[in-house]
C-alpha positions as CSV (number, residue, x, y, z in Angstrom):
1,M,24.9,40.4,19.9
2,T,23.8,38.1,22.7
3,R,24.5,34.4,22.8
4,L,20.8,33.8,22.1
5,G,20.8,36.0,19.1
6,M,24.0,34.4,17.8
7,G,22.5,30.9,18.4
8,I,19.4,31.8,16.5
9,A,21.4,33.3,13.6
10,L,23.5,30.2,13.4
11,L,20.5,27.9,13.5
12,L,18.8,29.9,10.7
13,G,22.0,29.7,8.7
14,F,22.1,26.0,8.9
15,L,18.4,25.7,8.0
16,V,18.9,27.9,4.9
17,Y,22.0,26.0,3.9
18,G,20.2,22.7,4.3
19,C,17.1,23.9,2.5
20,G,19.0,24.8,-0.7
21,R,20.4,21.2,-0.9
22,S,17.2,19.4,0.0
23,N,16.6,17.8,-3.4
24,Y,20.3,17.4,-4.3
25,D,20.3,13.6,-4.3
26,L,17.3,13.5,-6.6
27,A,18.7,15.8,-9.2
28,Q,21.7,13.6,-10.0
29,T,21.5,11.6,-13.2
30,T,21.3,7.9,-12.6
31,T,20.7,4.9,-14.8
32,V,17.0,3.8,-14.8
33,T,16.5,0.1,-14.6
34,S,13.6,-1.3,-16.5
35,G,11.8,-4.3,-15.2
36,D,10.1,-7.1,-17.2
37,G,6.7,-6.8,-15.5
38,P,3.7,-4.5,-15.9
39,T,4.1,-0.7,-16.0
40,F,2.8,1.2,-12.9
41,S,2.3,4.9,-12.4
42,L,2.8,7.2,-9.5
43,R,0.3,10.0,-9.3
44,L,-0.4,13.1,-7.1
45,A,-3.9,14.3,-6.3
46,G,-5.4,17.0,-4.1
47,D,-7.9,16.4,-1.4
48,D,-10.1,19.0,0.3
49,A,-9.3,22.2,-1.5
50,G,-10.8,24.3,1.3
51,D,-10.9,28.0,0.3
52,F,-8.3,27.5,-2.5
53,L,-9.5,28.2,-6.0
54,S,-6.2,27.0,-7.4
55,A,-3.2,25.3,-5.8
56,K,-0.4,25.1,-8.4
57,L,2.8,23.4,-7.4
58,R,5.9,22.9,-9.5
59,I,7.4,19.4,-9.3
60,E,11.2,19.6,-9.2
61,S,12.1,15.9,-9.1
62,V,10.6,12.5,-8.9
63,Q,12.5,9.3,-8.2
64,V,11.2,5.7,-7.8
65,T,13.6,3.1,-6.4
66,G,13.3,-0.6,-5.5
67,G,15.6,-3.5,-5.0
68,G,18.6,-1.2,-4.9
69,A,17.8,0.1,-8.4
70,V,16.4,3.4,-9.8
71,L,13.1,2.6,-11.5
72,A,12.2,6.1,-12.6
73,N,14.1,9.4,-12.4
74,A,12.1,11.9,-14.5
75,V,9.2,14.3,-13.9
76,Q,6.3,13.5,-16.2
77,T,4.1,16.5,-15.2
78,P,6.2,19.6,-14.1
79,E,3.3,21.6,-12.7
80,V,0.1,20.3,-11.0
81,D,-3.1,22.1,-9.8
82,L,-4.1,20.3,-6.6
83,A,-7.3,22.3,-6.3
84,D,-8.6,20.3,-9.2
85,I,-10.2,17.7,-6.9
86,G,-10.7,14.3,-8.6
87,R,-7.7,14.6,-10.9
88,A,-4.6,12.5,-10.2
89,H,-1.6,14.0,-12.0
90,L,0.9,11.6,-13.5
91,L,4.3,12.0,-11.8
92,A,6.2,8.9,-13.1
93,T,5.8,5.5,-14.7
94,F,8.0,2.6,-13.7
95,Q,8.3,-1.2,-13.8
96,A,9.2,-3.2,-10.7
97,P,11.8,-6.0,-11.2
98,A,10.6,-9.5,-10.2
99,G,11.0,-10.2,-6.5
100,V,10.9,-6.6,-5.4
101,Q,8.3,-6.2,-2.6
102,D,8.7,-2.5,-1.8
103,V,9.4,0.6,-3.8
104,E,10.3,4.0,-2.5
105,F,8.9,7.2,-3.9
106,L,10.7,10.6,-3.5
107,V,8.9,13.7,-4.8
108,G,10.6,17.1,-4.6
109,F,8.8,20.4,-5.0
110,A,10.1,23.7,-6.4
111,G,7.4,26.1,-5.3
112,G,4.1,27.3,-6.6
113,S,1.2,29.7,-6.2
114,L,-2.2,29.5,-4.5
115,T,-5.4,31.6,-5.2
116,T,-8.3,32.2,-2.9
117,S,-11.2,34.6,-3.2
118,K,-9.2,37.0,-1.1
119,G,-6.0,37.0,-3.2
120,S,-3.0,35.1,-4.5
121,F,0.0,33.8,-2.6
122,T,3.4,32.3,-3.5
123,V,4.3,29.0,-2.0
124,D,7.7,28.1,-0.6
125,A,8.1,24.4,-1.1
126,R,11.9,24.2,-1.6
127,C,12.6,22.2,1.5
128,Q,9.8,19.7,1.1
129,T,10.6,16.2,-0.3
130,L,8.0,13.6,0.2
131,R,9.5,10.2,0.9
132,L,7.1,7.2,0.9
133,T,7.3,3.5,0.6
134,G,4.7,1.5,-1.3
135,K,4.0,-2.3,-1.4
136,V,4.3,-3.7,-5.0
137,S,1.6,-6.2,-4.2
138,R,-0.8,-3.4,-3.5
139,I,0.3,-1.3,-6.4
140,T,-0.3,-4.3,-8.7
141,E,-4.0,-4.3,-7.8
142,R,-4.8,-1.1,-9.7
143,K,-1.5,-0.5,-11.5
144,H,-0.9,2.8,-9.7
145,A,-0.1,4.5,-6.4
146,V,-1.6,7.9,-5.7
147,I,-0.3,10.4,-3.2
148,H,-3.3,12.3,-1.8
149,L,-2.2,15.7,-0.5
150,D,-4.7,17.5,1.9
151,V,-4.6,21.0,0.3
152,A,-6.6,22.8,3.0
153,R,-4.2,21.6,5.8
154,S,-0.8,21.6,3.8
155,F,-0.2,25.3,3.4
156,V,0.6,27.6,6.4
157,P,1.4,31.3,6.5
158,G,5.2,31.9,6.5
159,G,7.4,34.8,5.3
160,A,5.9,36.7,2.3
161,G,3.5,33.9,1.3
162,L,2.6,30.3,2.3
163,T,4.8,27.4,3.2
164,L,4.1,23.8,2.2
165,V,3.8,21.6,5.2
166,P,2.5,18.4,3.5
167,H,-0.3,16.3,5.0
168,F,-0.6,13.3,2.8
169,Q,-1.3,9.6,2.4
170,L,-0.5,7.0,-0.1
171,V,-3.5,5.3,-1.7
172,Y,-3.4,2.3,-3.9
């Protein structure tokens, strides 16, 4: 085997090893801190379904942190269909402690399936964890933050199916 071949094999080995542990930190049990303020929600919605008739993703983990505390650490909706445009699926509810200005959202995916008029495909989403920061002052305006995932642009051919390469934005 050439040096190039060995280098590629080694690189692939590291990628596969890292992929299997991508959501490890989210899976650990931690104590959730409840605030004394209003309850907010984190939601996930699909934008621009493109040619997809269904775009089902399994949610592996959801964590909301702020002020050094875990505010939510449980999945409210374990599977979502992002081709259902106009629907924002509930991922988590949380309360931000007084004085916290920013919260961090981590959403881990486990995989899924997509359907078009031409067939069905499996989705490899194991290595994708969305990490976003939201302003509590903006979330307070409507009591929620919504992650908008561009369905048409977020799935690319790879391996035996499609791979999730998320294109998203956080909307208040």
